N, C-alpha and C positions, 0 to 999 in steps of 0.2 A: 163707122157712125154717120153715118147719111144728113146729108142738108138741102134741103127743098125751100126754092122760093115761091112764096104761096098765089093760088090764080088769086090775081084785080078781082074774083068777087067774092072771095074770102077774105084777104084783105081788107075792103070794105061792110064789112057784117062784121069784122072781128077786133080790125085793127092792125094784125099781128099779119110782119111780112114773110116771116121766116120761120118753120118748121126744124130743130136737126135730133133725131133718133140718135139712142145714145141704147146702145146693146152692153147685154155682160159679155160677149166676147172684143167690146172694145176695151177691156178692164185685160191688162196686160205685165201689169206692174206683179213680177213675181216674191221681188225681196214683201217683207217682210212689214211689217208698222211703215209700207211707205203710198204713201200719197202722190195720185195721180192726177195731173193737168190736161184736160181735152183742148182744144184748138176747137171753135164752136166754127164762129165766123173770123172771119177782119174786117174792118174800118177804117177809113179814110180820117185825113182828116177832113172833117168838117160834116164831117156825117152823127147823127146822134140815135143814139135807143129812148124811145119811147114807154117803152115798157117788156117786160122781160115774167115769165111764168113757168111752170112746167106743170105737166102730170104724171105721172106715175101707173105706167099702164100695166105692168108687174112689179110686184118687187122681188131689188135682186136679192140672189142668196146664193149659200152654195149647199146643196142638196142632200151630200152626203157631211156637215158637218151645222150644226145651231149653233154650233159657238159660237160662230163667227156672227153677232148678231147686232153690228152696228155701222153701217155704212149712211154714210153722210158725204153731203150736193151741197154748194155750192155752186154761187157765178157770178163773177165778176170781171176782170181782165191785168193789166197789165201790169197799172198801178195799183186796184185792190181787189184782192179776189174775192171777193163777198158784198160788193158796192151795190148789185144788183137782188142779189137771194141770198139770204143768210146759208150758214152750216142746216142742213136739215134731211133727217132720215128716212129713206128710203128701202132701207132693209125690212124683208118679211121677219126675221125675227129679235124687229123691235118696236117701237112702236110707228110702222113705218104711216110719211104722212103720201095723199095723195094728188094734191092739188097747192101749190102757192105761187102768187104773185106778188110782183111787185110794180108797182107806179112812183120812177121818184116825184117827188113835188113839185120840178121842173127835171128838163127832157135833158139825159147827160148828154153834150159838149165833147167831141172828142177833138183837139186841136193839133191834132197828130196819129199816125198809122199806128194803130193798136190790135186786139184781138181783145173778143169774147169768148172766157171760155170758163170752162165746166171741173172744179174744179171736185175729187171723188176722194174722200177721205176713209185713208182700212183705219184697221183698227189693231189695236196689240197684242203680236206673233201670230199673225193673218195676215195673207195676201189676198188683194187683189185681184188676182190670177185666177184661184180659186173661186170666186164667183158663177155657179154655171146654168144660172135663170135671172132674167130680169128685164124691164126695157122698160127706157126714162124720155117723156118726146121735151122737146124746150120749146116755147114758142116766144119771138121777137120782137119787137116793132123797130127800126133800124127805118130810121130815111135819112136821106143822101141829100145835106140842101142846093149839090154840083147839080143833082136834078129838078128843081124847080127855079 
């Protein structure tokens, strides 16, 4: 996985501050029907998330097994795994969703250090590590009160 802080021009144009790229190689859990949590970004007390979104660049799939047809992702943190984006299909053999966003009614403020995570859900009798294609870009808008 790669995480980038976006350039000032992009921040100003979109409001997003970070881009996280998750590829199929990041899915390493080999146990069947076992989900995987990937830490996207660490946050500190006083940070707040204004919005989150994703763009499915390439749907995830096991090129040798069309039966692996259910791979969902959700974005949250240690307190709530889908605080920002609820479970959404990203598998090519399912009904994949290419774009999703969440703008909380108020920004979510962190009172203690935590991580913003993506939970990748596996399906019954299938392993996430068998997925050999796919890329998802996650965009986050994190503001630090300490910088103001």
